[in-house]
N, C-alpha and C positions, 0 to 999 in steps of 0.2 A: 372547329372554332374554339379558341381558348376563352374559357368563361371569364367574364369581367369581375375582378376581385375588388371589393370595397372594404374599407375599414369600418368597424362598427364601434361607435362611441357610446358611452354610458348615457343614459337619460340625464337631463339637467339636474333632477332632484338627486339621483345617485351620485353624479359628479361632485355635487356640493358636499355630499356626506363624505366621499373619499377625500376631498380637499380638506375638510374639517378634521378628519382622522389624522391625515398626514401632518397637518399644521399642529395638532395636539402632540403628536409624538416628537416632532421636530423641536417644539418649544420646550417640552420636558427634557429632552436630551441636551439642548443648549444650556438650560438652567443647571442641570445636574452634573454634566461630564467634567467641568473643571475641578470637582471635588473627588472624582473617581481615580484611583491609583492602581497600578500594576505592582504586585509584590513578588520579588524574587527571593527564593529561599536557597541558602547554601548550607551544606553540612548538616542536614537533618539527621537527627538520631535514628538508629534502626527501628526503635519502637515507634517512631512517628511516621515511618515509611508507609505510603499507601499510593493508590493510583495517581493521586494528584501531587503529593509532595515529592514523589520520585521525579516528576517532571520539573520540580523546582519553582512553580509559579502559582500565583493566585490573584485574587482582586481584593480591593478594600475601598473605603471612602472615609474622608475626614468628617468627624462629627463636631469639631470645634476648631476655632481659628488658631489655637496654640498647638496643633500638631497631633492631636489624638485621632487615630484611625481605627475604625471598626472593621473586623474581618471574621473569618471562621477559625475556630480552634484547630480543625484539622489541616488548615493551610500552614500555620505557624508553629504548632506544637513540636517541641523538640529541636527546633531550628537553632543552629549556632550563629547564623548571620542572616540578617535581613536587609534588603535594599528595596527602596521604594522609588518607582518611576512615576512622576507627576504628569499631568496632562500637558503642562507647558514645556516638557522635555527635561526638567531637572531630575537628577538622580541623587537620593539622599539615603543615608544609613538610618536604620531604625531599631529601636529597642522594644522588646516584649514587655508590656506593662503587666498583663495577666491573661490567662485563658481558662475557659471553663468547658472541658469536654462534654459535660452533661447537657449543655445547651448549644454546643458547637459554636461558641462565640469567643472572640478574643479581641483585646485592644493592644495596639502597638503605637509607638510615638516616634515622631521625627522632631528634630530641633528646628525652631523657627516660630514665626507668628504671622498672622494675616492670611492664613490659608483659606481658600474657598471651602465651604463645609455645607453639609446637608442637614436639613431638619428632619427629625423622626416624627412621622405623622402618627395619628391614633389609628392603630391597625383594627381596632374594634369597629371603626367606621367603614372599613372596606366592605364591598359587596361583590358577590359573584356576578361576573359579566362586566365589571369595570375594566378599563384599560390598565394594563400592567406592563412596565417598560423595564427591561434588565439592561444594565450596562456593566461591562467588565472586559476581561482579557481571555476570552476562550481560546484554548490552544495557543496561547501567547500573543494573539492579535489584539493589541491594546485598543481601548476606546471603541469597543464594538457595542452596537445597540440592537436589541431585538425587542419586539413588541408582541403582545398577545392580550390575554384577559386574565382576571382572577377566576380560576376554574372551581375553586372550592375553599372553604374556610373550616377552621377547627380540626384540621387533620392532626394525626400523631405520627411521629417519626422517631425511630429508635436511634439514638446517638451512639458514638463509638464507645462510650462507657457502659452501654447496656440500658441506660435510663431512657424513658420516653420523653421526647420533646413535645409539649403540648401547644395547641393553637397555631399549628403550622399552616402557611398559606400555600395552596396549590395553584400553579399557574401553567399556561401553555406557552409562555414566552420561552423561546428556545435557549436553553442552557447547555454548555459543554464544559469538560474539564478546563479549569482556569477561570470560569465564571464565578466559582465559589468565593464568598466573601464580598461580592459586589452588591450594589443596591438594586432592589426592586422598587421602582418609584411610580407614583401616580402622575396624572397629567400636569400637576402643578410642580413636579420635580421633587416632591417630598417623599421620603423613604417610608414604604409600608412593610418592607421585609428585607432580610439579608439572604441572598441566594445561597443555598447550602447543599442541594442534592438533586440528582436526577435518577429515573429508573431507566437504566440503559436499554433493556429490550423494548421498552415502550416508546410511543411517539407522543410528545408533548405533555408528559407527566413530570412536572418539575416542582420543587419545594423551596420555600424561603421561611426562615425564622421570623416570626411576626415582630414588627418594630416595637410594640409595647414590651415584649420580652427582651428585646435587644436593649432598650432604654434602661430597664431595671438592672440587667446584667452588666452593661457597660459602666453604670454609676458605681457599682460595687467593685468591679475590677480596677477602675481608676482609684478608688479609695483604698482597698485592701489587697489588690492584686490576685484575688480569688473570690470564689463564692463559698460562704460558710454554710454547711449543712450538718444535720444531726444524723446519728446511726444507732442502731441497737445491736448489731452484730449477729444477725442470723441469715442463713441461706434458706430461701424459701421457694416454693413452687405452688402454682395455683391448682387447687383440687376442688371437686364438687363436694358439697356437704350431704350427709345422709339425710333425706327428706324428713324421715320420721323424727330424727333427733333435732333437726332445725325447727320443726313445728312444735316439738315438746318445749323447746326453750324460747319460742316466739322470735326466732331469727328469721328475718325476711330475706336476706340475701341467699343466693344459691351456691356460692363459692366462698373459699377462704384461702389463707396462705398456710401451706403445710410447712412446718419447721423441718427442713431437711438437714440442717447442720447449724452448729453454734460456735462462734469464735471464743477461744478461752478467755475467761475473765471479762466477757462482754456484758453490756447492760442486760441483754436477754438472758444470759446464764445467771447473772446475779439476781434477776427477777424471778428465777425458778422455772423458766421455760425449759422443756425437754424436746428432744427430737421426736417427732410424731404428733406434737400438739398442733392445732389448727388455729391460727390467729384470725379473729373475727373483726376486732375493732381496736382503735387506739384513742383513748379519751372520748369514747362514744361514737367516733367517726368510723363508719364501716370500711373494712379492708378486704374487699372481695378478690383483690389480685395484688401482686407484688408491686405493680406500678402505683396502685392506690396507696399502699404503705409508704412507698418512696415520697409520694406528694405530701404526706403528712409529716415527714421528718425534715422540717425546716429548721432554720437557724435559731428561731425563737424557742425551740424546744430543748436546745443544748442546756444540760444541767437542771432541767425542770421536771419535776415529778409528774408522771402520767399514769394512766391505768390501761393496762393491756387486757383485753377480753379474749379468751381462747377456749377451745374445746380440748379436753384431755379424755379421749375415748368418748363416752356419752355425757360426761360431766362438764358443765359450764363453770369456768373459773375467771376470776378477776384479780390480777396481781399488780402491784405498783412497779414501775420501771422508770429509770432516770437515763434518757438518751445522752450520748456524749457527742463531742464534735468529731465529725469525720476527718481523718488526717488528710493533709493536702496531697494531691496526686503528683507523682513524680513526672 
């Protein structure tokens, strides 16, 4: 006798929750997708070639009605020609306004007005467990939507330039090559992050640049075409401090930045730093690692006198140093 097979339906309470989840994702997609674009790259420079730009495509989204589009630096960096495919089927040429490899963000622009655009939400208000919805063109499939949750906040991700990108959002919303530069939105359709990276061997570990970072970077790229930063011209590596020496000088941190090399005529060389010195602080702010030093070298330090604290052997020294503006990347 063949057993009688019956369908199993979800309990009414669960069904209501499922319907609410579906409705939230659908509403967010309907609100956001008109502003999401597919970007096609042609003639990328060899220096810009990577797993994604070799494929010649990525994603982006309008952040203003007059044609400004936010995307990833690694999607458009070095491209000789950019074409943008809109949700309504239009195909437009785009110009690069500016890109910042240090945060993996870029702004491009198409001619026109009245474009649907997305608002950048306050990413500091995001919470683990909240719904996160990614829209983009994975593997070239335009207007694809995936949904998940915010898996973690405050992550750090190393960009193509070698600097750490801070306050990165981790999500399990499925991302694939081609999703880069697309928006990660909340249930209101507001952007909480810019999709940027995946960990290929892992399942459901994806990252997005926080919208608060994106807002600041986009504003400066539109204004100046790049992000201004300062530099002091040393090559450093993280090293542990000799505990006895650190205690003697009342240094609380356990590590510092070893000066492994100096650029000729650099601010560090002019300040009297030598290879083998260990940098401990800049203007009193501890530098236990190279990334901590990078964070302190902001645009407002360009041309401004600062005090660098360092160890030379067992001797604690403090020298004046004047950071210069970092040259624009090619």
